[in-house]
C-alpha positions as CSV (number, residue, x, y, z in Angstrom):
1,M,-5.9,-12.1,-16.7
2,K,-9.5,-11.4,-15.6
3,Y,-9.6,-9.6,-12.6
4,I,-13.2,-10.2,-11.1
5,V,-14.4,-8.6,-7.8
6,A,-17.6,-9.2,-6.9
7,G,-19.4,-9.9,-9.9
8,H,-17.8,-6.8,-11.5
9,E,-14.6,-7.3,-14.1
10,A,-11.9,-4.5,-13.6
11,V,-10.5,-3.6,-16.6
12,T,-7.6,-2.2,-15.0
13,D,-4.8,-2.3,-11.8
14,A,-6.6,0.7,-11.0
15,E,-10.3,-0.2,-11.0
16,F,-9.3,-4.2,-9.8
17,A,-8.7,-1.8,-6.6
18,E,-11.0,0.8,-6.7
19,L,-13.9,-2.7,-7.0
20,A,-11.9,-4.4,-4.2
21,L,-11.7,-1.4,-1.9
22,G,-14.9,0.0,-2.9
23,T,-13.7,3.5,-2.9
24,P,-12.3,5.4,-5.6
25,V,-7.8,4.9,-5.3
26,E,-7.8,8.6,-6.3
27,L,-9.5,9.5,-2.6
28,W,-6.9,7.7,-0.9
29,L,-3.6,8.7,-3.2
30,G,-4.9,12.5,-4.6
31,V,-4.2,13.5,-7.8
32,E,-1.9,15.6,-9.8
33,G,-2.5,19.5,-9.5
34,E,-4.5,19.2,-6.7
35,T,-5.0,22.7,-4.8
36,A,-4.8,23.1,-1.4
37,E,-8.0,23.2,-0.4
38,E,-9.5,20.2,-2.6
39,R,-5.9,18.4,-0.6
40,A,-8.2,19.0,2.4
41,A,-11.5,18.2,1.2
42,R,-10.4,14.4,0.1
43,L,-8.5,14.3,3.2
44,D,-11.7,15.3,5.5
45,A,-13.7,12.5,3.3
46,A,-11.4,10.1,3.8
47,R,-11.7,10.2,7.4
48,D,-15.2,10.0,7.1
49,I,-15.0,6.8,5.4
50,L,-12.7,5.5,7.7
51,T,-15.4,6.3,10.9
52,D,-17.5,4.5,9.2
53,P,-18.1,1.0,10.1
54,Q,-18.4,-0.5,7.1
55,F,-15.3,0.6,6.6
56,R,-13.4,0.0,9.6
57,D,-10.7,-2.4,8.6
58,L,-10.1,0.1,5.3
59,P,-6.9,0.5,6.4
60,D,-5.9,-2.9,6.9
61,D,-6.8,-3.5,3.5
62,L,-5.0,-1.0,2.1
63,I,-1.6,-1.7,3.6
64,C,-2.1,-5.2,2.5
65,L,-3.2,-4.7,-1.1
66,A,-0.1,-2.5,-1.5
67,A,1.9,-5.1,0.2
68,R,1.0,-7.7,-2.6
69,V,1.5,-5.4,-5.3
70,V,4.8,-4.7,-4.2
71,D,5.6,-8.3,-4.0
72,E,4.0,-9.0,-7.3
73,N,5.7,-6.1,-9.1
74,P,9.1,-5.5,-7.4
75,D,9.7,-3.8,-10.8
76,L,7.2,-0.9,-10.3
77,F,8.7,0.2,-7.9
78,N,12.8,-0.7,-8.2
79,V,12.7,-2.6,-5.2
80,V,15.5,-5.1,-4.8
81,P,16.1,-7.9,-2.3
82,L,19.0,-6.4,0.0
83,V,21.4,-9.0,1.1
84,R,22.6,-9.6,4.7
85,P,26.3,-9.4,5.3
86,A,27.4,-12.4,7.4
87,R,28.0,-11.7,10.3
88,R,31.9,-11.7,11.3
89,R,33.2,-13.1,14.4
90,V,36.3,-11.2,16.2
91,L,38.3,-14.0,18.3
92,R,39.6,-12.3,21.3
93,K,42.8,-14.1,22.5
94,G,42.9,-13.8,26.6
95,V,41.2,-12.7,29.1
96,A,40.1,-8.6,30.1
97,A,41.2,-7.7,32.9
């Protein structure tokens, strides 16, 4: 399946997310082994991006993208639908005093 966003072809899921969001995924998720200083700088940059009017809907877009990924790849997160147990009605005889 080809992913084309704004005329650019994304080869991997990460490239698709980056093209769709307009920012690298690592900015929001971090990278393995980052130091506390690198994490603070990354989060500071992310806050700056969120204050830009161009990206004011980005949190909503991120949530939609995450929901779509979970919906389309439930095995990725080992998500299983929970079955709601049927409600049991307790029949009471008599009248409360």
